[in-house]
VOLO-62730 format. One record per residue: x, y, z of N, C-alpha, C, CB in turn. Coordinates in steps of 0.001 Angstrom, whole numbers, padded with zeros to 6 digits, always signed. Glycine has a CB too. Layout:
BEGIN
XYZXYZXYZXYZ;...
% end
This chain:
BEGIN
-022487-092527+078211-022361-091786+079706-023669-091010+080223-021129-090608+079653;-024547-091309+080970-025583-090816+081397-025253-089408+082056-026188-091777+082228;-026193-088490+081990-026191-087212+082706-026202-087456+084166-027373-086347+082315;-025403-086418+084911-025374-086789+086366-026935-086153+087061-023824-086007+087144;-027302-086936+087945-028262-086215+088813-027911-085068+089434-028678-086950+089760;-028896-084107+089255-028653-082864+090011-029385-082425+091152-028753-081912+089232;-029107-081690+092090-029825-081128+093109-029887-079745+093113-029379-081522+094243;-030989-079253+093577-031174-077549+093463-031695-077298+094837-032377-076900+092165;-031029-075977+094970-031505-075064+096091-031734-073552+095550-030378-075064+097318;-032542-072796+096024-032814-071436+095854-034006-071084+095063-031732-070847+095297;-034506-070144+094642-035707-070021+093737-035576-070140+092702-036323-069093+093708;-036523-070874+091726-036621-071490+090312-036466-070382+089385-038007-072258+090017;-036602-069162+089812-036468-068240+088652-035371-067228+089125-037922-067484+088248;-034386-067432+090104-033132-066869+090249-031873-067094+089177-032767-067318+091487;-031103-066174+089178-029970-066477+088350-029458-067896+088607-028874-065466+088587;-029006-068593+087464-028671-069955+087796-027103-069876+087881-029247-071059+086680;-026472-071012+088989-025183-071026+089320-024957-072635+089608-024882-069991+090559;-024230-073546+088536-024072-074669+088719-022752-075068+089218-024412-075186+087726;-022588-075936+090543-021402-075829+091098-020769-077470+091209-021608-075009+092527;-019816-077617+090880-018922-079237+091076-018228-079230+092116-017806-079698+089967;-018159-080386+092580-017466-080626+094031-015879-080844+093857-018139-082056+094816;-014928-080740+094797-013555-080773+094716-013192-082426+094591-012897-079981+096054;-011994-082700+094327-011362-084176+094324-011998-085091+095307-009812-084158+094677;-011838-084617+096439-011942-085514+097478-013171-085291+098534-010649-085463+098153;-014030-084598+098161-015348-084616+098790-016356-084454+098073-015500-083794+099669;-017910-085006+098305-018887-084999+097318-019660-083826+097520-019700-086188+097313;-020826-083541+096626-021420-082257+096267-021985-081929+097782-022653-082348+094934;-022468-082749+098636-023074-082349+099989-021847-082445+101177-024433-083458+100368;-020848-081697+100822-019873-081768+101702-019999-080570+102522-018601-081925+101083;-019621-080429+103738-020070-079133+104593-019696-078006+103828-019388-078992+106070;-018513-077866+102983-018178-076677+102446-019234-076501+101260-016649-076658+102016;-019529-077492+100355-020398-077249+099406-021889-077132+100012-020236-078305+098386;-022327-077563+101225-023666-077151+101528-023595-075808+102050-024353-078062+102482;-022558-075363+102698-022731-074079+103221-022765-072995+102016-021579-073804+104252;-021959-073280+100908-022185-072300+099754-023496-072111+098982-021292-072626+098793;-023935-073409+098980-025260-073492+098271-026310-072857+098980-025674-074864+098027;-026193-073171+100403-027266-072565+101367-027210-070977+101172-026944-072988+103034;-026015-070499+101151-025875-069158+101320-026111-068376+099950-024520-068908+101909;-025611-069205+098723-026204-068690+097391-027557-068679+097296-025789-069421+096283;-028353-069742+097630-029861-069617+097708-030493-068644+098537-030391-070772+098112;-029963-068519+099483-030592-067404+100528-030254-066159+099766-029881-067371+102210;-029363-065841+099012-029149-064628+098219-030043-064475+096730-027563-064620+097923;-030950-065646+096703-031519-065558+095640-031195-066136+094341-031593-064564+095563;-030117-066911+094486-029668-067656+093012-030377-069175+093145-027667-067830+092807;-030551-069508+092002-030762-070975+091751-029605-071628+091808-031365-071293+090509;-029340-072805+092575-028112-073436+092737-027906-074972+092484-027766-073166+093990;-027549-075268+091144-027532-076679+091065-026170-077474+091368-027974-076985+089745;-026303-078686+091990-024991-079334+092074-025097-080765+091590-024441-079292+093516;-024130-081387+091169-023998-082413+090701-022597-083275+090915-024317-082132+089548;-022396-084528+090696-021190-085165+091025-020528-085981+089989-021402-085939+092100;-019279-086013+089848-018622-086832+088808-018685-088130+089022-017325-086551+088629;-018619-089151+087782-018960-090310+087940-018237-091185+088979-018924-090768+086805;-016813-091027+089333-016157-091548+090274-016657-091304+091446-015025-091254+090232;-017246-090259+091935-017914-090036+093332-018984-090932+093712-018495-088701+093433;-019674-091301+092474-020879-092128+092754-020133-093548+092979-022091-092108+091435;-019273-094068+092602-018494-095217+092987-017821-095059+094317-017489-095503+091965;-017412-094077+094722-016895-093919+096168-017813-094005+096961-016250-092770+096503;-019228-093509+096822-020145-093432+097586-020709-094970+097786-021055-092412+097064;-020516-095790+096811-020702-097118+097219-019766-098023+097710-021149-097659+096364;-018696-097329+098216-017728-098033+099148-016292-098503+098175-018608-099506+099880;-016534-098014+096762-015094-098420+096383-014234-097165+096450-015002-099084+094875;-012978-097596+096461-011960-096477+096526-011532-096225+095197-010738-096783+097412;-011940-094874+094994-011643-094423+093347-011088-092985+093614-013225-094366+092165;-010011-092863+092780-009350-091634+092292-010359-090699+091334-008009-092098+091451;-010200-089725+091273-011263-088671+090359-010684-089304+088692-010819-086389+090704;-011924-089231+088177-012092-089583+086789-010848-088957+086037-013520-089040+086213;-010340-089538+084953-009467-088693+083869-010152-087408+083532-009246-089512+082443;-009094-086374+083105-009785-085254+082601-010821-085130+081465-008914-084532+082302;-010743-085946+080566-011802-085997+079475-013205-086290+079966-011444-087063+078449;-013267-087438+080836-014558-087875+081548-014958-086597+082424-014322-089306+082541;-014226-086035+083045-014724-084879+083889-015251-083646+082872-013431-084335+084922;-014548-083445+082017-014963-082458+081024-016273-082468+080348-014095-082486+080070;-016159-083915+079873-017358-084459+079330-018610-084215+079973-017236-085745+079241;-018505-084738+081496-019705-084873+082600-020007-083198+082621-019145-085675+084410;-019154-082310+082413-019570-080926+082583-020517-080622+081577-018452-079966+082533;-020019-080917+080076-020656-080569+079039-022130-081136+079027-019876-080951+077948;-022053-082359+079896-023550-083093+079817-024355-082357+080696-023623-084712+080282;-024016-081822+081635-024772-081085+082796-025166-079801+082036-023793-080760+084262;-024248-078995+081293-024443-077743+080829-025890-078115+079845-022951-077109+079999;-025565-079021+079005-026653-079187+078196-027945-079894+078466-026214-079680+077268;-027886-080586+079744-029177-080957+080407-029783-079859+081106-029007-082054+081363;-029270-078601+081296-029682-077339+081959-030083-076419+080723-028435-076668+082931;-029978-076931+079452-030387-075936+078514-029428-075208+078039-031261-075127+078968;-028261-075356+077920-027038-074733+077538-026416-073546+078274-027211-074357+076304;-025302-073188+077990-024418-072240+078550-024787-070776+078680-023311-072304+077839;-025576-070182+077793-025684-068909+077742-026129-068323+079104-026532-068603+076684;-027319-069051+079680-027573-068481+080774-027129-068948+082115-028700-068387+080749;-026184-069626+082127-025616-070276+083175-024212-069809+083775-025541-071556+082759;-023930-069820+085028-022899-069511+085453-022209-070912+085894-023113-068485+086422;-021117-071276+085815-020645-072505+086227-019553-072558+087190-020290-073170+085173;-019165-073359+087846-017618-073432+088490-017935-074529+089457-016938-071890+089335;-017149-074194+090640-017067-075139+092053-015916-075242+092884-017270-076527+091777;-015869-076281+093497-014758-076317+094504-013504-076750+093871-015073-077250+095673;-012519-076344+093946-011062-076777+093575-011198-077446+092053-010399-077982+094789;-011006-078789+091979-010900-079221+090704-012258-079271+090113-010219-080485+090645;-013424-079207+090632-014694-078839+089857-014624-077673+089121-015821-078685+090693;-014236-076384+089928-013940-075192+089264-012963-075488+088045-013339-074187+090276;-011789-075885+088347-010859-076024+087344-011520-076794+086143-009621-076724+087894;-011995-077720+086222-012852-078400+085043-013789-077466+084314-013764-079572+085606;-014450-076875+085021-015445-075778+084487-014778-074761+083778-016234-075085+085584;-013705-074218+084105-012820-073469+083688-012310-073943+082212-011832-073424+084717;-012097-075105+082174-011593-075568+080589-012699-075878+079847-010621-076903+080479;-013808-075740+080163-014941-075838+079160-015795-074398+078898-015978-077000+079731;-015464-073451+079764-016455-072431+079939-016342-071521+078658-016225-071616+081324;-015108-071345+077777-015300-070579+076783-015985-071570+075681-013973-069882+076397;-015647-072598+075556-016262-073532+074499-017751-073442+074578-015819-075057+074698;-018344-073720+075776-019768-073779+076061-020582-072372+076033-019905-074415+077433;-019819-071445+076082-020219-070112+076123-021325-069784+077270-020730-069773+074743;-020629-070319+078378-021466-069729+079457-021430-068398+079868-021266-070337+080510;-022479-067870+080753-022465-066603+081081-021149-066193+082211-023927-066347+081625;-020883-067025+082824-019762-066641+083781-019180-068010+084613-020389-065462+084900;-018195-067739+085263-017201-068936+085540-017041-068395+087240-015450-068949+084354;-017157-069199+088173-016704-069089+089581-015745-070286+089983-017974-069059+090540;-014574-069973+090482-013689-070992+091141-013595-070672+092490-012313-071084+090564;-013832-071518+093140-013943-071529+094956-012598-072459+095310-015716-072478+095728;-011399-071718+095373-010244-072320+095711-009609-073134+094638-010469-073069+096808;-009256-071962+093599-008558-072634+092379-007248-073507+092525-008193-071555+091449;-007318-074677+092268-005819-075487+092487-004841-074951+091201-006036-077485+092378;-004072-073837+091611-003444-073067+090559-002044-074162+090194-003008-071313+091188;-001739-074805+091301-000778-075903+091274-000601-077078+092457+000449-075226+091164;-000348-078091+092339-000388-079263+093443+000268-078614+094674+000493-080730+092971;-000187-078957+095950+000817-078328+097144+002158-078544+096930+000591-078911+098557;+002983-077919+097235+004537-077858+097313+005186-078174+095933+005103-078932+098412;+004409-078072+095135+004759-078039+093489+004578-077228+092829+004292-078767+092742;+004678-075797+093031+004756-074496+092455+004944-074494+091038+005772-073759+093037;+005948-075384+090458+006487-075522+089225+005145-076116+088193+007862-076567+089377;+004593-076847+088841+003372-077406+087921+002110-076787+088005+003057-078794+088203;+002204-075585+087181+000962-074857+087162+000006-075420+085972+001285-073287+086982;-001109-074927+086626-002443-075032+085739-003117-073870+085145-003473-075606+086501;-002182-073102+084722-002790-071747+084360-002728-071423+082891-002077-070619+085114;-002175-072380+081953-002028-071826+080555-003485-071247+080100-001482-073051+079486;-004665-072169+080063-005833-071484+079577-006136-070449+080100-006836-072096+079602;-005680-070114+081562-006475-068883+082095-005679-067665+081892-006832-068996+083643;-004841-067468+080814-004044-066457+080449-004919-065840+079074-002440-067041+080184;-005597-066594+078631-006417-066075+077510-008051-066204+077426-005890-066736+076363;-008354-066646+078899-009865-067066+079192-010699-065694+078857-010120-067609+080952;-011970-066211+078160-012562-065023+077467-013903-064730+078431-012959-065380+075725;-014217-066165+079111-015383-065838+080005-015028-065009+081149-016023-067062+080525;-016130-064231+081618-016228-063535+082816-015977-064304+083924-017407-062964+082954;-014831-064303+085047-014534-065198+085832-014170-064435+087446-013371-066005+085084;-014473-065151+088282-014436-064779+089628-013753-066225+090347-016075-064306+090184;-012293-065711+090632-011805-066598+091802-011688-066238+093116-010666-067003+091593;-012201-067193+093971-012331-066843+095289-011057-067465+095924-013702-067335+095907;-010124-067065+096574-008920-067694+097179-008571-067389+098322-007898-067539+096564;-008135-068575+099259-007648-068115+100610-006269-067473+100484-007578-069323+101635;-005757-066862+101372-004474-065982+101272-003280-067239+101631-004500-064465+102574;-003828-068336+102371-002924-069094+102524-002990-070706+101808-002836-069025+103875;-003878-070553+100907-003867-071548+100154-002588-072417+099645-004465-071086+099265;-002625-073594+099760-001249-074318+099480-001368-074550+098079-000957-075745+100314;-002457-074304+097293-002562-074555+096045-002285-073488+095214-003671-075022+095810;-002069-072364+095865-001547-070698+095184-002209-069679+096043-002132-070303+093380;-000985-069287+096743-001587-068085+097748-001480-066868+097017-000762-067867+099216;-001646-065787+097623-001697-064366+097259-000229-064034+096575-002024-063406+098648;+000684-064021+096843+002036-063496+096272+002175-064416+095021+003417-063638+097392;+001955-065771+094869+002218-066307+093769+001154-065951+092586+002344-067668+094062;+000021-065920+093018-000869-065632+092101-000894-064174+091250-001998-065829+092793;-000345-063391+092336-000026-062109+091592+000822-061883+090418+000476-061354+092395;+001600-063101+090137+002766-063163+089063+002388-063938+087873+004076-063824+089636;+001029-064606+088039+000690-065470+086958+000219-064876+085704-000255-066331+087376;-000270-063826+085696-000470-063042+084380-001926-063493+083670+000874-063387+083298;-003060-063564+084582-004197-063956+084203-004618-063003+083434-005001-064278+085130;-005838-063443+082509-006741-063011+081607-007341-061766+082362-007773-064152+081191;-007343-060466+081683-008326-059439+081767-009773-059765+082544-008583-059054+080343;-010179-060902+082049-011663-061201+082259-011791-061965+083816-012260-062288+080898;-010747-062160+084326-010738-062996+085664-010417-061792+086900-009366-064367+085594;-011401-061919+087653-010886-061320+089088-010832-062040+090160-011599-060316+089558;-009669-061582+090876-009444-062787+092063-009723-061906+093182-007771-063608+092211;-010745-062511+094191-010862-062027+095535-010171-062863+096463-012220-061904+095935;-009593-062212+097679-008961-062852+098788-009745-063107+100094-007855-062089+099099;-009963-064268+100486-010511-064507+101917-009344-064512+102712-011347-065868+102135;-009073-063549+103629-008126-063154+104582-007613-064498+105404-008800-062034+105538;-006495-064890+105379-005973-065888+106314-006570-067357+105893-006400-065463+107866;-007269-067232+104842-008134-068351+104675-007146-069679+103848-009570-067755+103714;-007137-070889+104205-006852-072014+103605-007401-072379+102097-007255-072898+104499;-007418-073559+101818-007950-074033+100616-009615-073907+100471-007480-075493+100510;-009954-074269+101750-011399-074065+102065-011796-072713+102723-011835-075162+102981;-011157-071852+102882-011126-070581+103388-011152-070415+104719-012031-069918+102935;-010861-071359+105512-010828-071741+106825-009543-070547+107442-010452-073574+106928;-009645-069689+108418-008476-069301+108830-008047-069765+110119-008447-068054+108781;-006959-069450+110540-006452-069746+111719-007197-069080+112947-005093-069400+111656;-007196-069577+114032-007917-069110+115354-007184-067762+115652-007764-070264+116710;-005648-067619+115630-004826-066694+115878-005314-065247+114841-003328-067376+115623;-005966-065536+113758-006205-064564+112854-007290-063377+113439-006712-065307+111575;-007887-064009+114308-008965-063112+114640-010397-063225+113693-008329-061671+114520;-010015-064166+112557-011397-064356+111752-011946-065741+111807-011230-064016+110210;-012931-065807+111146-013752-067224+111339-013885-067902+110105-015242-067058+111902;-014187-069290+110287-014508-069838+108906-015699-069592+108487-014379-071163+108776;-016804-069175+109426-018099-068640+109154-018001-067273+108226-018815-068360+110563;-017311-066547+108921-017401-065088+108563-016823-065253+106895-016313-063963+109744;-015627-066093+106624-014978-066256+105592-016127-066833+104464-013748-067153+105943;-016687-067770+104938-017779-068368+103783-018711-067345+103651-018631-069804+104176;-019338-066512+104725-020486-065662+104135-019725-064694+103232-021437-064837+105312;-018343-064309+103450-017630-063285+102515-017776-063706+101167-016114-063114+102799;-017352-065073+101038-017322-065702+099899-018628-065733+099190-016837-066922+100114;-019703-066115+099833-020968-066024+099375-021418-064603+098730-021790-066387+100487;-021037-063665+099679-021411-062146+098886-020800-061839+097765-021103-060922+099650;-019262-062324+097689-018526-062070+096410-019368-062817+095350-016940-062605+096453;-019534-064131+095437-019942-064541+094426-021417-064338+094171-019557-065692+094390;-022304-064052+094934-023689-063461+094477-023531-062258+093768-024638-063162+095625;-022646-061347+094352-022661-060022+093733-021938-060081+092216-021866-058964+094760;-021013-061140+091805-020614-061367+090590-021561-061650+089675-019797-062227+090586;-022401-062846+090253-023486-063478+089267-024630-062543+088953-024135-064801+089889;-025078-061596+090077-026157-060714+089700-025471-059397+088943-027041-060298+091076;-024129-059539+089016-023517-058070+088213-023420-058499+086450-021512-057587+088946;-023625-059684+086198-023328-060083+084978-024408-059793+084122-022981-061382+084949;-024161-059468+082658-025278-059006+081902-024996-059748+080453-025350-057275+081850;
% end
């Protein structure tokens, strides 16, 4: 398997963060573009890549996500291509962040950022994806919308996550942090808040 192509934003000498896309949208989706642009403007070096199935989808084939072993191996190849995990923060949107969390300890990365972690499938709260998060050693930040159908604030409070994990909440945000108009908040405001939290987390790592 060839290492995926990478695109970069931000200063070459900035703290490095690598972001993977979610299950249904590519690395240049509006959400991913907004996060990359915001983090680059904050002085971070942002790398993005796509999993193999997304290349086939771009070619017009209808493809579900690759199986977990392929997704995990892709992450490991990207980390190796960027010189190893010691200086990297890894993460991403939903599935991309979850796959990063599964290799973070093994690869010895500097930190982990999950943007809308899929704690469980929508309407299936019993199918938790949290077992490995109970003893995660890597310093981690999860940015989550309070209305996220993959895990909202009340649910996540009872999950018993590792002390290494900090969860911050985007008020009234859905899985992509978008709030309802009636909330008085804006999608732009929540995305800017998320960028600020991630930049602060990355810059605070030692």
